[in-house]
N, CA, C and O atoms as a GROMACS GRO file, in nm:
protein
  240
    1UNK      N    1   3.577  -3.033  -5.717
    1UNK     CA    2   3.448  -3.014  -5.800
    1UNK      C    3   3.339  -2.964  -5.715
    1UNK      O    4   3.317  -3.020  -5.607
    2UNK      N    5   3.269  -2.867  -5.752
    2UNK     CA    6   3.160  -2.809  -5.681
    2UNK      C    7   3.031  -2.879  -5.707
    2UNK      O    8   3.022  -2.965  -5.795
    3UNK      N    9   2.930  -2.843  -5.629
    3UNK     CA   10   2.798  -2.903  -5.637
    3UNK      C   11   2.741  -2.902  -5.770
    3UNK      O   12   2.685  -3.002  -5.816
    4UNK      N   13   2.752  -2.785  -5.840
    4UNK     CA   14   2.692  -2.767  -5.965
    4UNK      C   15   2.764  -2.863  -6.070
    4UNK      O   16   2.696  -2.922  -6.154
    5UNK      N   17   2.892  -2.877  -6.062
    5UNK     CA   18   2.965  -2.969  -6.149
    5UNK      C   19   2.929  -3.113  -6.130
    5UNK      O   20   2.919  -3.190  -6.226
    6UNK      N   21   2.911  -3.150  -6.006
    6UNK     CA   22   2.862  -3.288  -5.965
    6UNK      C   23   2.728  -3.310  -6.026
    6UNK      O   24   2.704  -3.414  -6.087
    7UNK      N   25   2.640  -3.215  -6.010
    7UNK     CA   26   2.499  -3.228  -6.058
    7UNK      C   27   2.498  -3.239  -6.217
    7UNK      O   28   2.420  -3.317  -6.272
    8UNK      N   29   2.580  -3.163  -6.286
    8UNK     CA   30   2.600  -3.169  -6.434
    8UNK      C   31   2.644  -3.308  -6.466
    8UNK      O   32   2.584  -3.374  -6.550
    9UNK      N   33   2.747  -3.352  -6.403
    9UNK     CA   34   2.795  -3.489  -6.441
    9UNK      C   35   2.696  -3.599  -6.420
    9UNK      O   36   2.686  -3.690  -6.503
   10UNK      N   37   2.618  -3.592  -6.307
   10UNK     CA   38   2.513  -3.686  -6.279
   10UNK      C   39   2.408  -3.687  -6.388
   10UNK      O   40   2.359  -3.791  -6.431
   11UNK      N   41   2.376  -3.568  -6.430
   11UNK     CA   42   2.268  -3.546  -6.540
   11UNK      C   43   2.322  -3.602  -6.669
   11UNK      O   44   2.247  -3.666  -6.742
   12UNK      N   45   2.444  -3.583  -6.700
   12UNK     CA   46   2.503  -3.635  -6.825
   12UNK      C   47   2.516  -3.791  -6.824
   12UNK      O   48   2.498  -3.855  -6.927
   13UNK      N   49   2.546  -3.851  -6.706
   13UNK     CA   50   2.544  -3.994  -6.684
   13UNK      C   51   2.402  -4.043  -6.695
   13UNK      O   52   2.383  -4.149  -6.755
   14UNK      N   53   2.304  -3.979  -6.644
   14UNK     CA   54   2.165  -4.032  -6.657
   14UNK      C   55   2.116  -4.019  -6.804
   14UNK      O   56   2.047  -4.107  -6.853
   15UNK      N   57   2.150  -3.917  -6.867
   15UNK     CA   58   2.107  -3.896  -7.004
   15UNK      C   59   2.172  -3.998  -7.092
   15UNK      O   60   2.110  -4.044  -7.189
   16UNK      N   61   2.298  -4.036  -7.062
   16UNK     CA   62   2.374  -4.132  -7.144
   16UNK      C   63   2.306  -4.275  -7.122
   16UNK      O   64   2.289  -4.352  -7.217
   17UNK      N   65   2.272  -4.304  -7.003
   17UNK     CA   66   2.206  -4.428  -6.975
   17UNK      C   67   2.058  -4.451  -7.013
   17UNK      O   68   2.012  -4.561  -7.043
   18UNK      N   69   1.989  -4.335  -7.010
   18UNK     CA   70   1.847  -4.334  -7.028
   18UNK      C   71   1.798  -4.207  -7.119
   18UNK      O   72   1.716  -4.126  -7.076
   19UNK      N   73   1.850  -4.201  -7.236
   19UNK     CA   74   1.823  -4.081  -7.311
   19UNK      C   75   1.679  -4.056  -7.347
   19UNK      O   76   1.634  -3.942  -7.345
   20UNK      N   77   1.604  -4.163  -7.380
   20UNK     CA   78   1.456  -4.143  -7.405
   20UNK      C   79   1.384  -4.096  -7.281
   20UNK      O   80   1.299  -4.008  -7.294
   21UNK      N   81   1.407  -4.141  -7.173
   21UNK     CA   82   1.340  -4.095  -7.049
   21UNK      C   83   1.379  -3.950  -7.012
   21UNK      O   84   1.295  -3.872  -6.968
   22UNK      N   85   1.504  -3.916  -7.028
   22UNK     CA   86   1.539  -3.781  -6.992
   22UNK      C   87   1.478  -3.684  -7.088
   22UNK      O   88   1.432  -3.576  -7.051
   23UNK      N   89   1.480  -3.724  -7.214
   23UNK     CA   90   1.417  -3.634  -7.326
   23UNK      C   91   1.268  -3.618  -7.296
   23UNK      O   92   1.215  -3.508  -7.306
   24UNK      N   93   1.200  -3.727  -7.260
   24UNK     CA   94   1.054  -3.726  -7.232
   24UNK      C   95   1.034  -3.637  -7.108
   24UNK      O   96   0.939  -3.559  -7.107
   25UNK      N   97   1.123  -3.647  -7.000
   25UNK     CA   98   1.105  -3.567  -6.890
   25UNK      C   99   1.121  -3.411  -6.917
   25UNK      O  100   1.049  -3.328  -6.863
   26UNK      N  101   1.215  -3.383  -7.001
   26UNK     CA  102   1.232  -3.236  -7.042
   26UNK      C  103   1.115  -3.193  -7.113
   26UNK      O  104   1.067  -3.082  -7.091
   27UNK      N  105   1.062  -3.278  -7.203
   27UNK     CA  106   0.948  -3.233  -7.292
   27UNK      C  107   0.819  -3.216  -7.197
   27UNK      O  108   0.734  -3.130  -7.219
   28UNK      N  109   0.812  -3.299  -7.099
   28UNK     CA  110   0.690  -3.289  -7.010
   28UNK      C  111   0.705  -3.168  -6.925
   28UNK      O  112   0.606  -3.098  -6.902
   29UNK      N  113   0.824  -3.138  -6.876
   29UNK     CA  114   0.846  -3.018  -6.798
   29UNK      C  115   0.816  -2.896  -6.880
   29UNK      O  116   0.754  -2.803  -6.829
   30UNK      N  117   0.859  -2.891  -7.007
   30UNK     CA  118   0.827  -2.778  -7.101
   30UNK      C  119   0.676  -2.765  -7.113
   30UNK      O  120   0.623  -2.654  -7.108
   31UNK      N  121   0.606  -2.876  -7.129
   31UNK     CA  122   0.461  -2.868  -7.150
   31UNK      C  123   0.389  -2.818  -7.029
   31UNK      O  124   0.292  -2.741  -7.038
   32UNK      N  125   0.438  -2.862  -6.914
   32UNK     CA  126   0.369  -2.810  -6.788
   32UNK      C  127   0.396  -2.667  -6.768
   32UNK      O  128   0.304  -2.597  -6.723
   33UNK      N  129   0.511  -2.613  -6.796
   33UNK     CA  130   0.541  -2.473  -6.779
   33UNK      C  131   0.465  -2.396  -6.882
   33UNK      O  132   0.413  -2.288  -6.854
   34UNK      N  133   0.457  -2.449  -7.004
   34UNK     CA  134   0.374  -2.374  -7.106
   34UNK      C  135   0.226  -2.361  -7.064
   34UNK      O  136   0.162  -2.258  -7.081
   35UNK      N  137   0.178  -2.471  -7.010
   35UNK     CA  138   0.034  -2.474  -6.959
   35UNK      C  139   0.012  -2.370  -6.844
   35UNK      O  140  -0.083  -2.292  -6.841
   36UNK      N  141   0.110  -2.378  -6.751
   36UNK     CA  142   0.093  -2.274  -6.642
   36UNK      C  143   0.112  -2.128  -6.680
   36UNK      O  144   0.063  -2.038  -6.611
   37UNK      N  145   0.185  -2.106  -6.791
   37UNK     CA  146   0.218  -1.967  -6.826
   37UNK      C  147   0.127  -1.927  -6.948
   37UNK      O  148   0.142  -1.818  -7.004
   38UNK      N  149   0.039  -2.012  -6.984
   38UNK     CA  150  -0.042  -1.977  -7.108
   38UNK      C  151   0.031  -1.966  -7.235
   38UNK      O  152  -0.011  -1.898  -7.329
   39UNK      N  153   0.151  -2.037  -7.238
   39UNK     CA  154   0.230  -2.035  -7.358
   39UNK      C  155   0.310  -1.905  -7.382
   39UNK      O  156   0.366  -1.879  -7.488
   40UNK      N  157   0.309  -1.825  -7.275
   40UNK     CA  158   0.372  -1.690  -7.286
   40UNK      C  159   0.528  -1.696  -7.321
   40UNK      O  160   0.587  -1.611  -7.387
   41UNK      N  161   0.583  -1.806  -7.268
   41UNK     CA  162   0.733  -1.819  -7.293
   41UNK      C  163   0.768  -1.941  -7.373
   41UNK      O  164   0.876  -1.998  -7.357
   42UNK      N  165   0.674  -1.984  -7.463
   42UNK     CA  166   0.686  -2.106  -7.542
   42UNK      C  167   0.818  -2.109  -7.624
   42UNK      O  168   0.888  -2.210  -7.627
   43UNK      N  169   0.849  -1.996  -7.690
   43UNK     CA  170   0.974  -1.998  -7.777
   43UNK      C  171   1.097  -2.016  -7.683
   43UNK      O  172   1.185  -2.098  -7.711
   44UNK      N  173   1.104  -1.944  -7.579
   44UNK     CA  174   1.220  -1.951  -7.487
   44UNK      C  175   1.239  -2.083  -7.432
   44UNK      O  176   1.350  -2.135  -7.428
   45UNK      N  177   1.130  -2.144  -7.386
   45UNK     CA  178   1.133  -2.279  -7.332
   45UNK      C  179   1.177  -2.375  -7.439
   45UNK      O  180   1.265  -2.458  -7.414
   46UNK      N  181   1.121  -2.367  -7.552
   46UNK     CA  182   1.166  -2.458  -7.657
   46UNK      C  183   1.320  -2.444  -7.689
   46UNK      O  184   1.388  -2.545  -7.710
   47UNK      N  185   1.364  -2.334  -7.692
   47UNK     CA  186   1.506  -2.306  -7.707
   47UNK      C  187   1.590  -2.370  -7.602
   47UNK      O  188   1.689  -2.438  -7.627
   48UNK      N  189   1.543  -2.343  -7.475
   48UNK     CA  190   1.615  -2.395  -7.357
   48UNK      C  191   1.612  -2.540  -7.348
   48UNK      O  192   1.710  -2.600  -7.304
   49UNK      N  193   1.503  -2.606  -7.386
   49UNK     CA  194   1.495  -2.754  -7.385
   49UNK      C  195   1.589  -2.810  -7.489
   49UNK      O  196   1.656  -2.909  -7.464
   50UNK      N  197   1.596  -2.748  -7.606
   50UNK     CA  198   1.690  -2.790  -7.715
   50UNK      C  199   1.831  -2.776  -7.672
   50UNK      O  200   1.910  -2.867  -7.698
   51UNK      N  201   1.871  -2.665  -7.604
   51UNK     CA  202   2.006  -2.652  -7.555
   51UNK      C  203   2.040  -2.754  -7.447
   51UNK      O  204   2.151  -2.808  -7.443
   52UNK      N  205   1.944  -2.779  -7.360
   52UNK     CA  206   1.972  -2.877  -7.252
   52UNK      C  207   1.988  -3.011  -7.314
   52UNK      O  208   2.079  -3.083  -7.274
   53UNK      N  209   1.907  -3.051  -7.407
   53UNK     CA  210   1.924  -3.185  -7.475
   53UNK      C  211   2.068  -3.193  -7.548
   53UNK      O  212   2.137  -3.295  -7.545
   54UNK      N  213   2.105  -3.076  -7.613
   54UNK     CA  214   2.240  -3.073  -7.684
   54UNK      C  215   2.348  -3.082  -7.576
   54UNK      O  216   2.447  -3.151  -7.598
   55UNK      N  217   2.335  -3.020  -7.467
   55UNK     CA  218   2.443  -3.022  -7.368
   55UNK      C  219   2.454  -3.160  -7.307
   55UNK      O  220   2.563  -3.202  -7.268
   56UNK      N  221   2.342  -3.231  -7.298
   56UNK     CA  222   2.341  -3.369  -7.245
   56UNK      C  223   2.372  -3.478  -7.349
   56UNK      O  224   2.386  -3.597  -7.320
   57UNK      N  225   2.379  -3.432  -7.462
   57UNK     CA  226   2.409  -3.527  -7.573
   57UNK      C  227   2.295  -3.616  -7.620
   57UNK      O  228   2.314  -3.728  -7.668
   58UNK      N  229   2.173  -3.561  -7.604
   58UNK     CA  230   2.049  -3.640  -7.640
   58UNK      C  231   2.016  -3.597  -7.780
   58UNK      O  232   2.000  -3.479  -7.809
   59UNK      N  233   2.007  -3.703  -7.872
   59UNK     CA  234   1.962  -3.676  -8.009
   59UNK      C  235   1.812  -3.707  -8.017
   59UNK      O  236   1.762  -3.802  -7.957
   60UNK      N  237   1.747  -3.626  -8.091
   60UNK     CA  238   1.606  -3.653  -8.113
   60UNK      C  239   1.580  -3.705  -8.252
   60UNK      O  240   1.465  -3.733  -8.287
   0.00000   0.00000   0.00000
């Protein structure tokens, strides 16, 4: 198993154990990036965060 596979597995384990905290972290990161870019990539970030949450099995 490679480094990326290990990182993905660890992220899934963390999301499984602490879904609310992982979700809040993703939302916070999205907000910070939107702030720094003036919302220029808001739609792309929103889609990316939703895909990340889906991949990690986080329900909102």
